[in-house]
HTML snippet that shows the backbone in 3Dmol.js (N, CA, C, O; Angstrom):
<script src="https://3Dmol.org/build/3Dmol-min.js"></script>
<div id="view" style="width:600px;height:400px;position:relative"></div>
<script>
const pdb = `
ATOM      1  N   MET A   1       1.844  -2.463  24.189  1.00  0.00           N
ATOM      2  CA  MET A   1       0.819  -2.778  23.243  1.00  0.00           C
ATOM      3  C   MET A   1       0.858  -1.848  22.032  1.00  0.00           C
ATOM      4  O   MET A   1       0.848  -2.312  20.892  1.00  0.00           O
ATOM      5  N   ILE A   2       0.903  -0.546  22.272  1.00  0.00           N
ATOM      6  CA  ILE A   2       0.951   0.450  21.205  1.00  0.00           C
ATOM      7  C   ILE A   2       2.244   0.233  20.400  1.00  0.00           C
ATOM      8  O   ILE A   2       2.226   0.206  19.169  1.00  0.00           O
ATOM      9  N   ALA A   3       3.311   0.086  21.090  1.00  0.00           N
ATOM     10  CA  ALA A   3       4.641  -0.091  20.357  1.00  0.00           C
ATOM     11  C   ALA A   3       4.561  -1.301  19.463  1.00  0.00           C
ATOM     12  O   ALA A   3       5.070  -1.291  18.343  1.00  0.00           O
ATOM     13  N   ARG A   4       3.932  -2.331  19.949  1.00  0.00           N
ATOM     14  CA  ARG A   4       3.840  -3.590  19.072  1.00  0.00           C
ATOM     15  C   ARG A   4       2.985  -3.267  17.821  1.00  0.00           C
ATOM     16  O   ARG A   4       3.338  -3.684  16.718  1.00  0.00           O
ATOM     17  N   LEU A   5       1.873  -2.532  17.982  1.00  0.00           N
ATOM     18  CA  LEU A   5       0.988  -2.210  16.867  1.00  0.00           C
ATOM     19  C   LEU A   5       1.722  -1.329  15.863  1.00  0.00           C
ATOM     20  O   LEU A   5       1.626  -1.567  14.659  1.00  0.00           O
ATOM     21  N   ILE A   6       2.429  -0.351  16.312  1.00  0.00           N
ATOM     22  CA  ILE A   6       3.207   0.541  15.463  1.00  0.00           C
ATOM     23  C   ILE A   6       4.266  -0.253  14.717  1.00  0.00           C
ATOM     24  O   ILE A   6       4.408  -0.076  13.507  1.00  0.00           O
ATOM     25  N   GLU A   7       5.029  -1.136  15.401  1.00  0.00           N
ATOM     26  CA  GLU A   7       6.004  -2.002  14.759  1.00  0.00           C
ATOM     27  C   GLU A   7       5.343  -2.819  13.663  1.00  0.00           C
ATOM     28  O   GLU A   7       5.870  -2.910  12.554  1.00  0.00           O
ATOM     29  N   HIS A   8       4.218  -3.404  13.954  1.00  0.00           N
ATOM     30  CA  HIS A   8       3.467  -4.227  12.990  1.00  0.00           C
ATOM     31  C   HIS A   8       3.105  -3.389  11.780  1.00  0.00           C
ATOM     32  O   HIS A   8       3.293  -3.842  10.651  1.00  0.00           O
ATOM     33  N   LEU A   9       2.602  -2.203  11.972  1.00  0.00           N
ATOM     34  CA  LEU A   9       2.085  -1.360  10.878  1.00  0.00           C
ATOM     35  C   LEU A   9       3.204  -0.789  10.029  1.00  0.00           C
ATOM     36  O   LEU A   9       2.970  -0.337   8.908  1.00  0.00           O
ATOM     37  N   ASN A  10       4.434  -0.808  10.567  1.00  0.00           N
ATOM     38  CA  ASN A  10       5.581  -0.284   9.786  1.00  0.00           C
ATOM     39  C   ASN A  10       6.342  -1.383   9.157  1.00  0.00           C
ATOM     40  O   ASN A  10       7.488  -1.164   8.763  1.00  0.00           O
ATOM     41  N   ARG A  11       5.777  -2.593   9.025  1.00  0.00           N
ATOM     42  CA  ARG A  11       6.476  -3.675   8.307  1.00  0.00           C
ATOM     43  C   ARG A  11       6.599  -3.269   6.822  1.00  0.00           C
ATOM     44  O   ARG A  11       5.797  -2.518   6.267  1.00  0.00           O
ATOM     45  N   ILE A  12       7.656  -3.823   6.236  1.00  0.00           N
ATOM     46  CA  ILE A  12       7.877  -3.605   4.835  1.00  0.00           C
ATOM     47  C   ILE A  12       7.239  -4.789   4.077  1.00  0.00           C
ATOM     48  O   ILE A  12       7.540  -5.947   4.366  1.00  0.00           O
ATOM     49  N   ILE A  13       6.395  -4.503   3.149  1.00  0.00           N
ATOM     50  CA  ILE A  13       5.775  -5.455   2.287  1.00  0.00           C
ATOM     51  C   ILE A  13       6.454  -5.445   0.962  1.00  0.00           C
ATOM     52  O   ILE A  13       6.501  -4.421   0.280  1.00  0.00           O
ATOM     53  N   ARG A  14       7.000  -6.618   0.580  1.00  0.00           N
ATOM     54  CA  ARG A  14       7.709  -6.656  -0.691  1.00  0.00           C
ATOM     55  C   ARG A  14       6.767  -6.493  -1.863  1.00  0.00           C
ATOM     56  O   ARG A  14       5.582  -6.819  -1.787  1.00  0.00           O
ATOM     57  N   GLU A  15       7.315  -5.987  -2.935  1.00  0.00           N
ATOM     58  CA  GLU A  15       6.574  -5.806  -4.147  1.00  0.00           C
ATOM     59  C   GLU A  15       5.726  -6.967  -4.563  1.00  0.00           C
ATOM     60  O   GLU A  15       4.568  -6.821  -4.953  1.00  0.00           O
ATOM     61  N   ARG A  16       6.365  -8.190  -4.464  1.00  0.00           N
ATOM     62  CA  ARG A  16       5.686  -9.341  -4.935  1.00  0.00           C
ATOM     63  C   ARG A  16       4.490  -9.785  -4.082  1.00  0.00           C
ATOM     64  O   ARG A  16       3.655 -10.590  -4.494  1.00  0.00           O
ATOM     65  N   ASP A  17       4.458  -9.217  -2.877  1.00  0.00           N
ATOM     66  CA  ASP A  17       3.368  -9.552  -1.882  1.00  0.00           C
ATOM     67  C   ASP A  17       2.236  -8.523  -1.853  1.00  0.00           C
ATOM     68  O   ASP A  17       1.233  -8.761  -1.180  1.00  0.00           O
ATOM     69  N   VAL A  18       2.350  -7.402  -2.546  1.00  0.00           N
ATOM     70  CA  VAL A  18       1.380  -6.407  -2.473  1.00  0.00           C
ATOM     71  C   VAL A  18       0.025  -6.758  -3.114  1.00  0.00           C
ATOM     72  O   VAL A  18      -1.009  -6.223  -2.714  1.00  0.00           O
ATOM     73  N   ASP A  19       0.037  -7.641  -4.092  1.00  0.00           N
ATOM     74  CA  ASP A  19      -1.184  -8.099  -4.695  1.00  0.00           C
ATOM     75  C   ASP A  19      -2.244  -8.527  -3.662  1.00  0.00           C
ATOM     76  O   ASP A  19      -3.441  -8.290  -3.827  1.00  0.00           O
ATOM     77  N   ALA A  20      -1.764  -9.149  -2.623  1.00  0.00           N
ATOM     78  CA  ALA A  20      -2.673  -9.620  -1.579  1.00  0.00           C
ATOM     79  C   ALA A  20      -3.309  -8.511  -0.829  1.00  0.00           C
ATOM     80  O   ALA A  20      -4.390  -8.723  -0.279  1.00  0.00           O
ATOM     81  N   TYR A  21      -2.729  -7.318  -0.753  1.00  0.00           N
ATOM     82  CA  TYR A  21      -3.317  -6.209  -0.044  1.00  0.00           C
ATOM     83  C   TYR A  21      -4.265  -5.446  -0.853  1.00  0.00           C
ATOM     84  O   TYR A  21      -5.230  -4.903  -0.314  1.00  0.00           O
ATOM     85  N   CYS A  22      -4.037  -5.362  -2.215  1.00  0.00           N
ATOM     86  CA  CYS A  22      -4.851  -4.531  -2.991  1.00  0.00           C
ATOM     87  C   CYS A  22      -5.632  -5.120  -4.135  1.00  0.00           C
ATOM     88  O   CYS A  22      -6.588  -4.525  -4.633  1.00  0.00           O
ATOM     89  N   GLY A  23      -5.212  -6.297  -4.546  1.00  0.00           N
ATOM     90  CA  GLY A  23      -5.888  -6.974  -5.634  1.00  0.00           C
ATOM     91  C   GLY A  23      -5.538  -6.439  -6.996  1.00  0.00           C
ATOM     92  O   GLY A  23      -6.176  -6.770  -7.995  1.00  0.00           O
ATOM     93  N   LEU A  24      -4.477  -5.575  -7.030  1.00  0.00           N
ATOM     94  CA  LEU A  24      -4.087  -4.973  -8.331  1.00  0.00           C
ATOM     95  C   LEU A  24      -2.770  -5.508  -8.722  1.00  0.00           C
ATOM     96  O   LEU A  24      -1.892  -5.719  -7.885  1.00  0.00           O
ATOM     97  N   LYS A  25      -2.618  -5.733 -10.009  1.00  0.00           N
ATOM     98  CA  LYS A  25      -1.346  -6.194 -10.567  1.00  0.00           C
ATOM     99  C   LYS A  25      -0.389  -5.070 -10.689  1.00  0.00           C
ATOM    100  O   LYS A  25      -0.804  -3.917 -10.576  1.00  0.00           O
ATOM    101  N   ARG A  26       0.870  -5.322 -10.914  1.00  0.00           N
ATOM    102  CA  ARG A  26       1.954  -4.324 -10.966  1.00  0.00           C
ATOM    103  C   ARG A  26       1.644  -3.182 -11.977  1.00  0.00           C
ATOM    104  O   ARG A  26       1.865  -2.013 -11.660  1.00  0.00           O
ATOM    105  N   THR A  27       1.162  -3.494 -13.123  1.00  0.00           N
ATOM    106  CA  THR A  27       0.896  -2.425 -14.122  1.00  0.00           C
ATOM    107  C   THR A  27      -0.197  -1.504 -13.671  1.00  0.00           C
ATOM    108  O   THR A  27      -0.119  -0.296 -13.895  1.00  0.00           O
ATOM    109  N   GLN A  28      -1.244  -2.056 -13.022  1.00  0.00           N
ATOM    110  CA  GLN A  28      -2.358  -1.238 -12.557  1.00  0.00           C
ATOM    111  C   GLN A  28      -1.832  -0.351 -11.401  1.00  0.00           C
ATOM    112  O   GLN A  28      -2.172   0.831 -11.350  1.00  0.00           O
ATOM    113  N   ARG A  29      -1.018  -0.888 -10.484  1.00  0.00           N
ATOM    114  CA  ARG A  29      -0.464  -0.062  -9.428  1.00  0.00           C
ATOM    115  C   ARG A  29       0.486   1.051  -9.982  1.00  0.00           C
ATOM    116  O   ARG A  29       0.500   2.167  -9.462  1.00  0.00           O
ATOM    117  N   ALA A  30       1.238   0.743 -10.992  1.00  0.00           N
ATOM    118  CA  ALA A  30       2.062   1.745 -11.591  1.00  0.00           C
ATOM    119  C   ALA A  30       1.299   2.962 -12.132  1.00  0.00           C
ATOM    120  O   ALA A  30       1.726   4.110 -12.008  1.00  0.00           O
ATOM    121  N   GLU A  31       0.179   2.655 -12.722  1.00  0.00           N
ATOM    122  CA  GLU A  31      -0.671   3.706 -13.262  1.00  0.00           C
ATOM    123  C   GLU A  31      -1.227   4.539 -12.113  1.00  0.00           C
ATOM    124  O   GLU A  31      -1.189   5.768 -12.175  1.00  0.00           O
ATOM    125  N   LEU A  32      -1.731   3.909 -11.086  1.00  0.00           N
ATOM    126  CA  LEU A  32      -2.192   4.643  -9.911  1.00  0.00           C
ATOM    127  C   LEU A  32      -1.159   5.425  -9.182  1.00  0.00           C
ATOM    128  O   LEU A  32      -1.429   6.496  -8.638  1.00  0.00           O
ATOM    129  N   ILE A  33       0.061   4.871  -9.171  1.00  0.00           N
ATOM    130  CA  ILE A  33       1.167   5.634  -8.526  1.00  0.00           C
ATOM    131  C   ILE A  33       1.490   6.851  -9.364  1.00  0.00           C
ATOM    132  O   ILE A  33       1.727   7.931  -8.824  1.00  0.00           O
ATOM    133  N   ARG A  34       1.503   6.688 -10.686  1.00  0.00           N
ATOM    134  CA  ARG A  34       1.719   7.808 -11.547  1.00  0.00           C
ATOM    135  C   ARG A  34       0.725   8.968 -11.343  1.00  0.00           C
ATOM    136  O   ARG A  34       1.056  10.150 -11.437  1.00  0.00           O
ATOM    137  N   ARG A  35      -0.498   8.546 -11.061  1.00  0.00           N
ATOM    138  CA  ARG A  35      -1.610   9.541 -10.856  1.00  0.00           C
ATOM    139  C   ARG A  35      -1.706   9.998  -9.381  1.00  0.00           C
ATOM    140  O   ARG A  35      -2.569  10.812  -9.049  1.00  0.00           O
ATOM    141  N   GLY A  36      -0.849   9.494  -8.516  1.00  0.00           N
ATOM    142  CA  GLY A  36      -0.816   9.910  -7.115  1.00  0.00           C
ATOM    143  C   GLY A  36      -1.896   9.258  -6.309  1.00  0.00           C
ATOM    144  O   GLY A  36      -2.266   9.776  -5.256  1.00  0.00           O
ATOM    145  N   LYS A  37      -2.443   8.089  -6.778  1.00  0.00           N
ATOM    146  CA  LYS A  37      -3.598   7.485  -6.096  1.00  0.00           C
ATOM    147  C   LYS A  37      -3.211   6.147  -5.431  1.00  0.00           C
ATOM    148  O   LYS A  37      -4.091   5.400  -5.003  1.00  0.00           O
ATOM    149  N   PHE A  38      -1.934   5.846  -5.345  1.00  0.00           N
ATOM    150  CA  PHE A  38      -1.485   4.689  -4.695  1.00  0.00           C
ATOM    151  C   PHE A  38      -0.112   4.962  -4.062  1.00  0.00           C
ATOM    152  O   PHE A  38       0.711   5.654  -4.662  1.00  0.00           O
ATOM    153  N   PRO A  39       0.155   4.408  -2.811  1.00  0.00           N
ATOM    154  CA  PRO A  39       1.454   4.679  -2.230  1.00  0.00           C
ATOM    155  C   PRO A  39       2.675   4.289  -3.121  1.00  0.00           C
ATOM    156  O   PRO A  39       2.676   3.274  -3.818  1.00  0.00           O
ATOM    157  N   LYS A  40       3.658   5.123  -3.050  1.00  0.00           N
ATOM    158  CA  LYS A  40       4.913   4.846  -3.823  1.00  0.00           C
ATOM    159  C   LYS A  40       5.724   3.804  -3.070  1.00  0.00           C
ATOM    160  O   LYS A  40       5.817   3.839  -1.843  1.00  0.00           O
ATOM    161  N   PRO A  41       6.318   2.862  -3.828  1.00  0.00           N
ATOM    162  CA  PRO A  41       7.276   1.927  -3.233  1.00  0.00           C
ATOM    163  C   PRO A  41       8.599   2.645  -2.931  1.00  0.00           C
ATOM    164  O   PRO A  41       8.835   3.743  -3.436  1.00  0.00           O
ATOM    165  N   PHE A  42       9.424   2.055  -2.145  1.00  0.00           N
ATOM    166  CA  PHE A  42      10.785   2.564  -1.948  1.00  0.00           C
ATOM    167  C   PHE A  42      11.775   1.429  -2.113  1.00  0.00           C
ATOM    168  O   PHE A  42      11.423   0.258  -1.971  1.00  0.00           O
ATOM    169  N   ARG A  43      13.030   1.785  -2.415  1.00  0.00           N
ATOM    170  CA  ARG A  43      14.049   0.842  -2.563  1.00  0.00           C
ATOM    171  C   ARG A  43      14.472   0.214  -1.228  1.00  0.00           C
ATOM    172  O   ARG A  43      14.763   0.935  -0.273  1.00  0.00           O
ATOM    173  N   ILE A  44      14.507  -1.047  -1.161  1.00  0.00           N
ATOM    174  CA  ILE A  44      14.923  -1.779   0.078  1.00  0.00           C
ATOM    175  C   ILE A  44      16.412  -1.976   0.030  1.00  0.00           C
ATOM    176  O   ILE A  44      17.093  -1.863   1.049  1.00  0.00           O
ATOM    177  N   SER A  45      16.944  -2.279  -1.188  1.00  0.00           N
ATOM    178  CA  SER A  45      18.365  -2.537  -1.320  1.00  0.00           C
ATOM    179  C   SER A  45      19.044  -1.407  -2.037  1.00  0.00           C
ATOM    180  O   SER A  45      18.396  -0.603  -2.707  1.00  0.00           O
ATOM    181  N   ASP A  46      20.346  -1.344  -1.899  1.00  0.00           N
ATOM    182  CA  ASP A  46      21.174  -0.258  -2.481  1.00  0.00           C
ATOM    183  C   ASP A  46      21.099  -0.269  -4.003  1.00  0.00           C
ATOM    184  O   ASP A  46      21.108   0.778  -4.651  1.00  0.00           O
ATOM    185  N   ASP A  47      21.023  -1.516  -4.576  1.00  0.00           N
ATOM    186  CA  ASP A  47      20.994  -1.508  -6.048  1.00  0.00           C
ATOM    187  C   ASP A  47      19.626  -1.183  -6.656  1.00  0.00           C
ATOM    188  O   ASP A  47      19.486  -1.069  -7.874  1.00  0.00           O
ATOM    189  N   GLY A  48      18.608  -1.033  -5.777  1.00  0.00           N
ATOM    190  CA  GLY A  48      17.287  -0.589  -6.229  1.00  0.00           C
ATOM    191  C   GLY A  48      16.357  -1.674  -6.737  1.00  0.00           C
ATOM    192  O   GLY A  48      15.195  -1.404  -7.040  1.00  0.00           O
ATOM    193  N   ARG A  49      16.866  -2.922  -6.835  1.00  0.00           N
ATOM    194  CA  ARG A  49      16.029  -3.936  -7.464  1.00  0.00           C
ATOM    195  C   ARG A  49      14.936  -4.399  -6.458  1.00  0.00           C
ATOM    196  O   ARG A  49      13.798  -4.635  -6.862  1.00  0.00           O
ATOM    197  N   ALA A  50      15.278  -4.531  -5.147  1.00  0.00           N
ATOM    198  CA  ALA A  50      14.276  -4.900  -4.190  1.00  0.00           C
ATOM    199  C   ALA A  50      13.444  -3.690  -3.760  1.00  0.00           C
ATOM    200  O   ALA A  50      13.995  -2.702  -3.274  1.00  0.00           O
ATOM    201  N   ARG A  51      12.168  -3.760  -3.930  1.00  0.00           N
ATOM    202  CA  ARG A  51      11.299  -2.634  -3.580  1.00  0.00           C
ATOM    203  C   ARG A  51      10.234  -3.115  -2.596  1.00  0.00           C
ATOM    204  O   ARG A  51       9.889  -4.296  -2.563  1.00  0.00           O
ATOM    205  N   GLY A  52       9.732  -2.199  -1.813  1.00  0.00           N
ATOM    206  CA  GLY A  52       8.689  -2.555  -0.906  1.00  0.00           C
ATOM    207  C   GLY A  52       7.811  -1.334  -0.563  1.00  0.00           C
ATOM    208  O   GLY A  52       8.076  -0.212  -0.993  1.00  0.00           O
ATOM    209  N   TYR A  53       6.785  -1.593   0.209  1.00  0.00           N
ATOM    210  CA  TYR A  53       5.810  -0.641   0.633  1.00  0.00           C
ATOM    211  C   TYR A  53       5.684  -0.673   2.163  1.00  0.00           C
ATOM    212  O   TYR A  53       5.897  -1.728   2.761  1.00  0.00           O
ATOM    213  N   LEU A  54       5.360   0.400   2.783  1.00  0.00           N
ATOM    214  CA  LEU A  54       5.097   0.347   4.229  1.00  0.00           C
ATOM    215  C   LEU A  54       3.627  -0.155   4.397  1.00  0.00           C
ATOM    216  O   LEU A  54       2.692   0.341   3.768  1.00  0.00           O
ATOM    217  N   GLU A  55       3.503  -1.108   5.234  1.00  0.00           N
ATOM    218  CA  GLU A  55       2.158  -1.733   5.454  1.00  0.00           C
ATOM    219  C   GLU A  55       1.174  -0.666   5.919  1.00  0.00           C
ATOM    220  O   GLU A  55       0.003  -0.743   5.547  1.00  0.00           O
ATOM    221  N   SER A  56       1.583   0.333   6.717  1.00  0.00           N
ATOM    222  CA  SER A  56       0.684   1.333   7.193  1.00  0.00           C
ATOM    223  C   SER A  56       0.110   2.157   6.031  1.00  0.00           C
ATOM    224  O   SER A  56      -1.052   2.562   6.064  1.00  0.00           O
ATOM    225  N   GLU A  57       0.945   2.403   4.996  1.00  0.00           N
ATOM    226  CA  GLU A  57       0.502   3.156   3.827  1.00  0.00           C
ATOM    227  C   GLU A  57      -0.512   2.307   3.051  1.00  0.00           C
ATOM    228  O   GLU A  57      -1.512   2.844   2.576  1.00  0.00           O
ATOM    229  N   LEU A  58      -0.285   1.024   2.915  1.00  0.00           N
ATOM    230  CA  LEU A  58      -1.183   0.166   2.223  1.00  0.00           C
ATOM    231  C   LEU A  58      -2.548   0.082   2.947  1.00  0.00           C
ATOM    232  O   LEU A  58      -3.599   0.121   2.307  1.00  0.00           O
ATOM    233  N   ILE A  59      -2.513  -0.033   4.262  1.00  0.00           N
ATOM    234  CA  ILE A  59      -3.753  -0.060   5.037  1.00  0.00           C
ATOM    235  C   ILE A  59      -4.533   1.282   4.914  1.00  0.00           C
ATOM    236  O   ILE A  59      -5.760   1.306   4.830  1.00  0.00           O
ATOM    237  N   GLU A  60      -3.795   2.341   4.907  1.00  0.00           N
ATOM    238  CA  GLU A  60      -4.483   3.649   4.686  1.00  0.00           C
ATOM    239  C   GLU A  60      -5.080   3.750   3.342  1.00  0.00           C
ATOM    240  O   GLU A  60      -6.160   4.324   3.204  1.00  0.00           O
ATOM    241  N   TRP A  61      -4.439   3.218   2.316  1.00  0.00           N
ATOM    242  CA  TRP A  61      -5.067   3.199   0.978  1.00  0.00           C
ATOM    243  C   TRP A  61      -6.296   2.399   0.957  1.00  0.00           C
ATOM    244  O   TRP A  61      -7.293   2.818   0.370  1.00  0.00           O
ATOM    245  N   GLN A  62      -6.279   1.194   1.606  1.00  0.00           N
ATOM    246  CA  GLN A  62      -7.459   0.342   1.728  1.00  0.00           C
ATOM    247  C   GLN A  62      -8.592   1.123   2.408  1.00  0.00           C
ATOM    248  O   GLN A  62      -9.715   1.116   1.903  1.00  0.00           O
ATOM    249  N   ARG A  63      -8.342   1.772   3.497  1.00  0.00           N
ATOM    250  CA  ARG A  63      -9.388   2.498   4.252  1.00  0.00           C
ATOM    251  C   ARG A  63      -9.966   3.637   3.336  1.00  0.00           C
ATOM    252  O   ARG A  63     -11.173   3.874   3.297  1.00  0.00           O
ATOM    253  N   ALA A  64      -9.079   4.296   2.636  1.00  0.00           N
ATOM    254  CA  ALA A  64      -9.622   5.379   1.763  1.00  0.00           C
ATOM    255  C   ALA A  64     -10.535   4.802   0.701  1.00  0.00           C
ATOM    256  O   ALA A  64     -11.597   5.354   0.412  1.00  0.00           O
ATOM    257  N   ARG A  65     -10.122   3.702   0.129  1.00  0.00           N
ATOM    258  CA  ARG A  65     -11.005   3.006  -0.900  1.00  0.00           C
ATOM    259  C   ARG A  65     -12.379   2.643  -0.343  1.00  0.00           C
ATOM    260  O   ARG A  65     -13.406   2.836  -0.993  1.00  0.00           O
ATOM    261  N   VAL A  66     -12.365   2.104   0.896  1.00  0.00           N
ATOM    262  CA  VAL A  66     -13.630   1.677   1.546  1.00  0.00           C
ATOM    263  C   VAL A  66     -14.495   2.912   1.828  1.00  0.00           C
ATOM    264  O   VAL A  66     -15.703   2.902   1.591  1.00  0.00           O
ATOM    265  N   ALA A  67     -13.842   4.002   2.348  1.00  0.00           N
ATOM    266  CA  ALA A  67     -14.533   5.225   2.641  1.00  0.00           C
ATOM    267  C   ALA A  67     -15.190   5.782   1.368  1.00  0.00           C
ATOM    268  O   ALA A  67     -16.324   6.260   1.381  1.00  0.00           O
ATOM    269  N   GLU A  68     -14.423   5.697   0.269  1.00  0.00           N
ATOM    270  CA  GLU A  68     -14.923   6.210  -1.015  1.00  0.00           C
ATOM    271  C   GLU A  68     -16.109   5.417  -1.424  1.00  0.00           C
ATOM    272  O   GLU A  68     -17.103   6.002  -1.855  1.00  0.00           O
ATOM    273  N   ARG A  69     -16.074   4.105  -1.317  1.00  0.00           N
ATOM    274  CA  ARG A  69     -17.202   3.291  -1.680  1.00  0.00           C
ATOM    275  C   ARG A  69     -18.403   3.590  -0.785  1.00  0.00           C
ATOM    276  O   ARG A  69     -19.525   3.655  -1.287  1.00  0.00           O
ATOM    277  N   ASP A  70     -18.207   3.774   0.524  1.00  0.00           N
ATOM    278  CA  ASP A  70     -19.296   4.026   1.403  1.00  0.00           C
ATOM    279  C   ASP A  70     -19.923   5.350   1.112  1.00  0.00           C
ATOM    280  O   ASP A  70     -21.141   5.493   1.219  1.00  0.00           O
ATOM    281  N   GLN A  71     -19.127   6.330   0.745  1.00  0.00           N
ATOM    282  CA  GLN A  71     -19.630   7.702   0.467  1.00  0.00           C
ATOM    283  C   GLN A  71     -20.513   7.597  -0.838  1.00  0.00           C
ATOM    284  O   GLN A  71     -21.605   8.162  -0.909  1.00  0.00           O
ATOM    285  N   GLU A  72     -19.986   6.847  -1.862  1.00  0.00           N
ATOM    286  CA  GLU A  72     -20.754   6.701  -3.101  1.00  0.00           C
ATOM    287  C   GLU A  72     -22.115   6.040  -2.856  1.00  0.00           C
ATOM    288  O   GLU A  72     -23.109   6.386  -3.494  1.00  0.00           O
ATOM    289  N   GLU A  73     -22.141   5.060  -1.899  1.00  0.00           N
ATOM    290  CA  GLU A  73     -23.339   4.328  -1.639  1.00  0.00           C
ATOM    291  C   GLU A  73     -24.238   5.032  -0.594  1.00  0.00           C
ATOM    292  O   GLU A  73     -25.350   4.581  -0.318  1.00  0.00           O
ATOM    293  N   GLY A  74     -23.748   6.111  -0.036  1.00  0.00           N
ATOM    294  CA  GLY A  74     -24.548   6.871   0.916  1.00  0.00           C
ATOM    295  C   GLY A  74     -24.616   6.185   2.256  1.00  0.00           C
ATOM    296  O   GLY A  74     -25.597   6.353   2.981  1.00  0.00           O
ATOM    297  N   ILE A  75     -23.622   5.428   2.604  1.00  0.00           N
ATOM    298  CA  ILE A  75     -23.635   4.699   3.889  1.00  0.00           C
ATOM    299  C   ILE A  75     -23.154   5.650   5.007  1.00  0.00           C
ATOM    300  O   ILE A  75     -23.086   5.250   6.170  1.00  0.00           O
TER     301      ILE A  75
END
`;
const viewer = $3Dmol.createViewer("view");
viewer.addModel(pdb, "pdb");
viewer.setStyle({}, {cartoon: {color: "spectrum"}});
viewer.zoomTo();
viewer.render();
</script>
């Protein structure tokens, strides 16, 4: 069970599919990456054109955003 969960969370999410996780377009993500506020993508292919993100890092980013919201609202 745990191994399956870890395998699932370490899936590679392609650059083109990341919008569904965060609701941010590529230029917005690039700015957040530059400021250290969004996970960095990595090269999937040797030529560097195909890029992706670890699903676990995207989920952690989502959790941090929700925690930030909850803290601001005093929840």
